[in-house]
PADREN-594099 format. One line per 3 residues: their letters; for each residue y, z, x of N, C-alpha, C. Coordinates in nm, 3 decimals. Each point is the difference from the previous one (the first is absolute). Layout:
BEGIN
A> Y/Z/X/Y/Z/X/Y/Z/X; ...
end
This chain:
BEGIN
MST> -0.117/0.000/0.084/0.117/0.000/-0.084/0.124/0.000/0.089; 0.101/-0.077/-0.040/0.123/-0.004/0.079/0.117/0.049/-0.085; 0.102/0.044/0.071/0.118/0.051/-0.066/0.121/-0.077/0.049
ATT> 0.084/-0.045/-0.091/0.122/-0.071/0.037/0.104/0.099/0.049; 0.070/-0.037/0.105/0.108/0.084/0.051/0.125/-0.085/0.013; 0.114/0.065/-0.005/0.127/-0.069/0.015/0.075/0.060/0.118
TPI> 0.056/-0.088/0.080/0.080/0.043/0.113/0.142/-0.052/-0.018; 0.100/0.087/-0.005/0.137/-0.047/-0.020/0.048/-0.081/0.121; 0.087/-0.096/-0.027/0.060/-0.080/0.108/0.113/0.081/0.062
STG> 0.009/-0.003/0.131/0.106/0.073/0.070/0.137/-0.060/-0.032; 0.100/0.086/-0.008/0.137/-0.045/-0.019/0.044/-0.077/0.124; 0.068/-0.112/-0.021/0.050/-0.078/0.113/0.018/-0.146/-0.032
NWK> 0.033/-0.079/0.102/0.021/-0.143/-0.013/-0.084/-0.073/0.103; -0.064/-0.109/-0.043/-0.080/-0.082/0.089/0.039/-0.145/-0.020; 0.017/-0.073/0.109/0.034/-0.142/-0.005/-0.122/-0.083/0.035
IDR> -0.001/-0.123/-0.047/-0.107/-0.093/0.033/-0.001/-0.023/0.150; -0.117/0.001/0.057/-0.019/-0.033/0.142/-0.021/-0.151/0.007; 0.104/-0.076/0.033/-0.006/-0.146/-0.003/-0.094/-0.058/0.103
VHS> -0.031/0.074/0.104/-0.093/-0.049/0.101/-0.142/-0.008/-0.057; -0.033/0.093/-0.089/-0.136/0.008/-0.053/-0.008/-0.037/-0.148; 0.103/-0.066/-0.054/0.004/-0.033/-0.143/0.008/-0.150/-0.021
HVG> -0.031/-0.042/-0.122/0.000/-0.141/-0.037/0.028/-0.009/-0.150; 0.089/-0.088/-0.041/0.023/-0.024/-0.142/-0.042/-0.143/-0.027; -0.109/-0.016/-0.072/-0.053/-0.133/-0.024/-0.042/-0.021/-0.144
FAI> -0.040/-0.123/-0.029/-0.045/-0.036/-0.134/-0.105/-0.109/0.009; -0.075/-0.015/-0.108/-0.101/-0.106/-0.013/0.011/-0.057/-0.140; 0.003/-0.132/-0.010/0.013/-0.068/-0.129/-0.120/-0.092/-0.018
KHM> -0.077/0.023/-0.106/-0.113/-0.088/-0.032/0.054/-0.133/-0.051; -0.061/-0.109/0.046/0.042/-0.134/-0.041/-0.122/-0.081/-0.043; -0.004/-0.039/-0.127/-0.105/-0.086/-0.053/-0.141/0.058/0.020
VVS> -0.013/0.130/0.008/-0.126/0.073/0.012/-0.073/-0.023/0.133; 0.037/-0.104/0.075/-0.076/-0.034/0.120/0.070/0.037/0.131; 0.127/0.034/-0.006/0.069/0.034/0.124/0.097/0.115/-0.022
TYR> 0.043/0.059/0.109/0.096/0.110/-0.005/0.110/-0.027/0.102; 0.124/0.000/-0.046/0.115/-0.008/0.090/0.037/0.142/0.040; 0.025/0.020/0.129/0.039/0.132/0.049/0.136/-0.010/0.069
GSF> 0.075/0.106/-0.009/0.130/0.004/0.065/0.042/0.142/0.026; 0.118/0.015/0.056/0.050/0.135/0.031/0.153/-0.004/0.004; 0.056/0.118/0.014/0.145/0.016/0.017/0.024/0.066/0.134
DEY> 0.090/-0.057/0.080/0.028/0.055/0.132/0.103/0.113/-0.003; 0.089/-0.002/-0.098/0.105/0.103/-0.006/-0.024/0.091/-0.120; -0.029/0.126/0.029/-0.029/0.098/-0.105/0.026/0.139/0.055
DGQ> 0.012/0.094/-0.092/0.015/0.140/0.040/-0.037/0.086/-0.119; -0.023/0.126/0.026/-0.033/0.092/-0.108/-0.010/0.142/0.051; -0.001/0.092/-0.096/-0.012/0.141/0.037/-0.060/0.080/-0.114
LAV> -0.059/0.111/0.036/-0.050/0.098/-0.095/0.081/0.126/0.021; 0.061/0.051/-0.106/0.078/0.123/0.007/-0.062/0.101/-0.097; -0.020/0.122/0.048/-0.054/0.108/-0.084/0.101/0.113/0.001
GDD> 0.051/0.032/-0.120/0.100/0.106/-0.013/-0.062/0.138/0.001; 0.085/0.100/-0.004/-0.046/0.140/0.000/-0.089/0.032/-0.120; 0.017/-0.076/-0.108/-0.082/0.024/-0.120/-0.137/-0.066/0.011
GAP> -0.025/-0.072/0.110/-0.129/-0.064/0.021/-0.013/-0.138/-0.063; 0.106/-0.047/-0.065/-0.004/-0.131/-0.065/0.021/-0.111/0.104; -0.097/-0.091/0.013/0.015/-0.110/0.095/0.078/-0.116/-0.059
RLE> 0.072/-0.073/0.084/0.070/-0.122/-0.041/-0.027/-0.104/0.108; -0.058/-0.112/-0.041/-0.033/-0.109/0.090/0.094/-0.116/-0.029; 0.066/-0.051/0.104/0.093/-0.112/-0.014/-0.027/-0.101/0.109
GFV> 0.014/-0.127/-0.034/-0.018/-0.104/0.099/0.066/-0.129/-0.042; 0.013/-0.093/0.094/0.056/-0.131/-0.031/-0.055/-0.104/0.097; 0.007/-0.124/-0.043/-0.025/-0.114/0.089/0.117/-0.095/-0.017
AVD> 0.039/-0.066/0.109/0.101/-0.106/-0.006/-0.073/-0.129/-0.036; 0.036/-0.060/-0.113/-0.072/-0.116/-0.051/0.003/-0.116/0.100; 0.112/-0.024/0.064/0.011/-0.112/0.096/-0.088/0.018/0.123
SIQ> -0.056/0.118/0.021/-0.086/0.022/0.116/-0.145/-0.036/-0.029; -0.024/-0.064/-0.114/-0.137/-0.036/-0.039/-0.060/-0.097/0.101; -0.128/0.020/0.030/-0.074/-0.088/0.090/-0.120/-0.055/-0.076
AKD> -0.016/-0.133/0.005/-0.115/-0.066/-0.062/-0.036/-0.117/0.091; -0.129/-0.030/0.011/-0.045/-0.107/0.089/0.041/-0.138/-0.050; 0.027/-0.014/-0.128/0.039/-0.127/-0.060/0.150/0.004/-0.030
DNL> 0.078/-0.085/0.065/0.145/-0.001/-0.020/0.039/-0.035/-0.143; -0.079/-0.085/-0.066/0.027/-0.033/-0.141/-0.019/0.122/-0.089; -0.103/0.078/0.027/-0.022/0.123/-0.076/0.114/0.098/0.023
KAH> 0.042/0.015/0.126/0.111/0.092/0.031/0.125/-0.041/-0.077; 0.034/-0.128/0.001/0.119/-0.047/-0.072/-0.014/0.026/-0.150; -0.119/-0.022/-0.054/-0.022/0.023/-0.142/0.013/0.150/-0.034
LLS> -0.053/0.087/0.084/0.011/0.144/-0.024/0.145/0.048/0.006; 0.082/-0.060/0.084/0.141/0.039/0.011/0.084/-0.056/-0.114; -0.051/-0.099/-0.072/0.075/-0.068/-0.106/0.011/0.086/-0.125
PDF> 0.084/-0.042/-0.096/0.011/0.072/-0.128/-0.131/0.006/-0.080; -0.098/-0.085/0.033/-0.130/0.007/-0.070/-0.072/0.132/0.027; 0.027/0.062/0.116/-0.069/0.124/0.037/0.101/0.110/0.032
FDS> 0.032/0.020/0.128/0.084/0.113/0.040/0.149/-0.023/-0.019; 0.045/-0.126/-0.002/0.143/-0.033/-0.012/0.080/0.080/0.103; -0.030/-0.028/0.128/0.058/0.079/0.109/0.152/-0.008/0.007
AAH> 0.058/-0.109/-0.050/0.147/-0.010/0.002/0.062/0.105/-0.091; -0.060/0.023/-0.115/0.053/0.098/-0.096/-0.055/0.141/0.023; -0.121/0.008/0.058/-0.066/0.130/0.018/-0.054/0.010/0.143
PRI> 0.084/0.035/0.096/-0.041/0.000/0.141/-0.096/0.111/0.041; -0.016/0.102/-0.084/-0.089/0.111/0.034/-0.094/0.031/-0.116; -0.122/0.035/0.036/-0.095/0.054/-0.097/-0.009/0.149/0.030
TFT> 0.022/0.083/-0.099/-0.004/0.145/0.022/-0.112/0.063/-0.081; -0.048/0.113/0.050/-0.103/0.077/-0.067/0.041/0.147/0.005; -0.010/0.067/-0.113/0.028/0.144/-0.007/-0.105/0.065/-0.088
S> -0.054/0.110/0.048/-0.099/0.073/-0.078/0.028/0.148/0.013
end
């Protein structure tokens, strides 16, 4: 028999270690192939307040997208997908 335990997160701030991190994606295409890409410019942090509540925030710069196919990269930057001219950053908050 096992018992579940909870360990509180320590109060503090932690930033993404860019040397050991990667922000990437995979897109299925026509069931037979997968396009993969990544973002070169990103950052994020985890902050835990005195009350123990964690807050995770991060962003990627849309123009820093990397894809092996230049046509795919242009399409992803276009208004059909990310619309990088109007929305230069993708943000995440939890």
